[in-house]
N, C-alpha and C positions, 0 to 999 in steps of 0.2 A: 504494500500500500504506500509506503514511503517514497518509492522510486518515482512514480509519476508526479508527486507533489514536489519532491526535491528537484527533479529535472525542470519542471515548470518554473519553480522559483529561480533556478539558475539561469535559464534561457529567456524568460519572459521580458526582462528589461531590454535585451538585444532585439527580440522579435518585435517589440512595440516600436522600435526605430525604423523598421522596414516598411516599405510601401504596401506590402501584403505578405502575411505569414500565416502558417497553419500549424496547429497542434493536432496530432492524430493519436488518440488513445484507443486501446483495444480492451474491451470488456468481454462479454460472452452472453449468450442467451440465458445462461445460468444466473446472470445478474438480476433477472426479473422474478426469481423465485428462490426459496430455500431448496437446496438439493441435499437430502440426506446422503450420507457417506462421502459427500464432497462439500461439506458445510463450510469449511474455511475457504475453499476455492470460490464457491458461489458468493460468500460474504465479501471477499476481496474484489470480485468482479462487480458486485453491487456498489462498492465504494468507488471504483473507477468510473462507473456510469454516473453516479451522483456527483462526484467531483467534476466530471466533464460537463454535465448539465449546468451546474452552478458557475463554473469557470466561463462557459460559453456566454452566459448572461452578463457576468461581470465584465467581459471584454467587448460587449456591444459598443460600437462607436470607436473602436480601436482598429488598427490594421490586422489584428490577429483573430483568426477564426478557430474554433475548437470543434472537432468532430470525434465522436465516440462510435466505433464500429463494434457490433455485437454479433460475432459469428456463432453459429451452432457447430455441429459436428464438421470437422475438417480433417482431411487426410494427413494426419501427422502422427507422431508417436504418443499422443496424449492418452489414448485409451490403454496403451500398454503401461505407461508410467503411472497412470491413476489406478491401475489394477482393476479395470472395469470388468464386470462379469460377462459370461457368454452372451446373454441377451443384449447387453450394450455393444459388444463386439459385432454381433449379427446386425444390429441396427446401424452401426457405423458403416459397415460394408454396403448397406443399401442406400443410406441417405447422406453420407458425408459429401461435402463440397471439396473441390480441389483448392489447395492453397493459392494457386494463381487466380482462381475465380474470386475468392475472398479478398485477395489483395487488390484486384481490379475494382471491385465494388467499393472497397474502403477508400482507395485513392480518388476514384470518381466522386464519391460523396464529399471527401475533404475539399477537392478543388471546386465543387459546386457550393461549398459553404454550408452543407447540411450539418446540423448539430448532432444528429443521431442517425444510425443506420443499422438495421438488422439485416443480415445477409440471407438471401434465399426465401422463396415463398413458404416452404414448410417451416422454416425457423420463425418467420413473421406470424404464421398461423399459431405456432406453439406459444410464442410470447403473448399474442392476443388472447389465447385460451387461458393463460394464467390470470388475466383480469376478469374472465367470465366465470370460471369454475371455482368451487370451494378450494381454499388453499390446502386443506388436508388431503383432498383427492389428488391434487397436482403433486403434492409432496410424496404421498404413498406410491403414486405411479412412477415418479422419478426414482424412488428407492428400489422398486422392482426392476427397473431398467439397469440400474448400476450395481445391483447386488450380484 
């Protein structure tokens, strides 16, 4: 959590002197809900998202824009390092996006000055469902996936 804050504090004075500058932070679709078995991960991603949203508003009227991208499953080693169970691995094989696709979406959103972007239709649908469905249902479902 400290790294985005420290880097922002370090570079923001220089960025404000530019005619146009961008800050791109990476959260996750996990930022929009509690994720049992990945509680610290989802909490830190919630911090990145909240920090980015607040910073974006604080920097209105300056030459610095802030974008926070929230990818869902991406073809990386995350599922291995996070020791995701078989259900999660199977889902990852079916639904993961390529890192190149995620990066393209993130950079395009950043240059368009979008404050927030969730990558991919299924990820957007998942994030939207966290607002509609009871939190306990969303959290139990997530736990079944990651167990």
